[in-house]
N, C-alpha and C positions, 0 to 999 in steps of 0.2 A: 399779264395781259389784262384781265377783269381789273385791277388796281388803274391800268392806263386807260380804260374807257371809261371808268367812272370821273377820271380825272378829265377827260376830252369832252364829258357831258355837261359836268360843273362848268367849264370853261364854256362851252357853247351858250348854257345857257345865260351865262351872266355876260354875254356880248349880243343878246336880244335874241335866243332861240324861243321862249316864249311871245314876243310879241310879234316873231315873224308868224310862227304858227296859227294866231289869233285872227289875222288876214287872210286866211284859207278859207273862211268862210264866204267871201265875197267871191271867190271863183268858182270856175265851173266845176262840174262834176270829176274830168280829166285830169284838169287843173290840180284840183284838191288833192286825188291820190299821187299825181306826180310829186310836187310839193312836199307833202306830209311824208311819203318815201325819202323824198332828198333831205329832208330836216332831220330822220333818223338813222338815215346812213353813216356808219361810225367813221368811213373815211371823208366822209364831207366835213363831219368834227376835226376830225384828228387833224385836215388841213386846214381848219381853221385855229388851232392850237399850235403847229409848227411851221407858220406862215405861209404856207405854199398856196399858190396862185388859184388850183382847183385839185381835184380828190386823183387826177390823170397821174399826179407824180407817184402816188403809192405804187401805181403800176409801175413804173420805170425804176423805183427803188428795191422792189421786191424781185423783178428780173435781173437785175444788177448783182443784188446780194447772192443773187443763184449760180448767175452764170460771168459775172465778173466782167461786164460789158465795158466799164467805165475804169479810168486810172490817173491818177496825178500825169499830166503832160500830153494828154492825146489829144487833137483836134475833133472838134463834135460838129457835123451839119445836122441841126433840128428842124424839122420839116412837118410844118403846120404848127409850128411852134404856140401859136398863141391860144390862152392869154398868157404863157410862159413858164406853165409847171416844168414840165420837162429840161427846159433852160435852166429853171433852178436846181433840180438834183445835177444835173451834166457840170454847173458851174463850181457847185460843192464836191463833184467826185474828180472832177479831172483837175481841179485846183485853178481853174482859169483866173478868177479872182487876184490869186498871188496870198493868199491869208497864210498857207502853210510854207512857212521861208524854207524847211526843209526838202521840201518836194518839190517836182519838174513842175510848172506854171504851163497849163494847156487852153485851150481857145474853144469856145462855143460862139456859131454861129447860127442863129433861129432863122428863118425863112416863113413868112404866110401870108395870105391876101389879107389879113383882118391886122388892123393896128396893133402894135403891142408895147405896152408899157415899158420905159428904160427897166433894165437891172443890170446892176455890179458884176461885171465879171465878164457880162456877155454882149455881142453884137445884132443887133436884129436889123434885116433886111425886107422893109415891107411899107405900104402894101405889093406884093409883088406874086406872079404866078411863078412855082419854082420849076415847072415845066416849059416855060419861056425862052430861047435861047440865049434871050438878052440877060436874063436872070441866071441862069449858068455861068454866063461870064463873068458876071459881078460876083459869084459865090468865089469862084478861082481866084479873080484880086484880092479878093477879103482874105480867103482862106491863107494862115501860113504856109508858104511853099507849093501855094496850089492846090493844095490834096487833105482830103480829110482821114481819121483813120477809124473814124464810126459815124454811119448814118443812122440817123434814129428816125423815122414817120411816124407819127400820130394824125396822119392828113385823113380825111374823107370830105366826099361829096356833100353837099346839103342834100339831105333827106327827102325822096319825094314818098317814102309810106308805099313803094312796089319795090319787094324785098331782091327779086331777083335783077331790076333794073338798078338798084341800090350795089348790090355786090359787085356786078359788072362794071359800075362805074368807078367802084375802090380800087378793083382791080387793075383796070387799067391806069390808075394813078399812080400804083404799086409799081408796073410793069415800065410807064413811063421814068420814072424814080430810079428803078433797074438800069432802065436804057443809059442814065447818065455816068454810074459808077464808074465806064472807064475813064474818065476825065477829071471824075471827081475823088473817088475812093483810093486809096492807098495799098499796094498789094499786101495782102494780109489782113487787111481789114474787116468792118463789121457794119453788117446792114440788119437793122433790125425796124421791121413793119407792123403795122397796123393791118388785119381784113376782116371781113366777114365772111363767116363760114360759108360756102355755095360751091356750086358745079363748076365756078372757075378757078376754082384754089388749087388745084392738082396742077393748071398752066402754071402759074407763077412758083408754085414749089421746084416744079421741072428745071424753069429758068434759073433759080436760086441753084438748085444743086451741080446745074451747069458752070455756075460761076464761084459758087463756093466749095471749099472743101466738108464741111457741116450744117448742115441746114434743121432746127428743130421749129415744132411747133407748141406755141406757149397758152396757157389758160389763165394771167393771175388771179389771184383772190380776189384782187378790186377789183375786177373786171365783173359788171353784174350778175347772175348765174342766169337773169332771163335772154341776155343779150349774147348773140351768135356772134361777137369780138374775139380774136385769137391774132396772134402774134406770132411773124415768122423771124425766126433768128438765126441767121447765115453767117456765119464765123471763117476765117482765112480765104481772104477773097482772091482767087487767083491771078488776076491781072488783067491785062489787056488780050493776052494771047487764051484765055480761057474765053472770053466774055464770046456771047454770041449776038451778033446785030438783030434789032427789029425786024 
């Protein structure tokens, strides 16, 4: 691991790490602290070396390594996909680009309110609101067989700075997406969503427990320690019969 970090740091310096740091002196104190931490972050550096669009790729890579969420041939719906790092991971893991001729070819559909630059092996639906019924219909049209085997969500609302309000809004987003699963997720499928720890987390966990056979709470190493960010991983979707209407 130490050798890998040395390689990452060397690559990052070569690509302008020092010059980027030199601009910090022109920023406010808060901006300076954020940028300094960002530039020192080993996952930021690793993302640059591995050509991932942002550091969040390593959160999904870690969770997938531990829990085998993705495999060749699966159909993946990536919600809150911008800038596309999770879709990059998904494309590779499900063989959506067909680069492994000996494995089944999967499918990756990314959805976001923001524009996403094209990615080989992925289909992007943007800018759209994933909770809009018109978007849901388009998702069904684009997914092979009209179903996903895995729903990934790294969605988050624009932060207001009010912790409880931001938490409630993110839980609401997760519940809205969960409400779409009867129409989109294949029985036996997987649902992975980001949330921020708070008072409403148990409500989301209860809903997931009602609709999936197993639910885990995960804090990836790539999630910053000071962040309240956690992920719910729900597996073995029970299907429409087990679903509870909102």
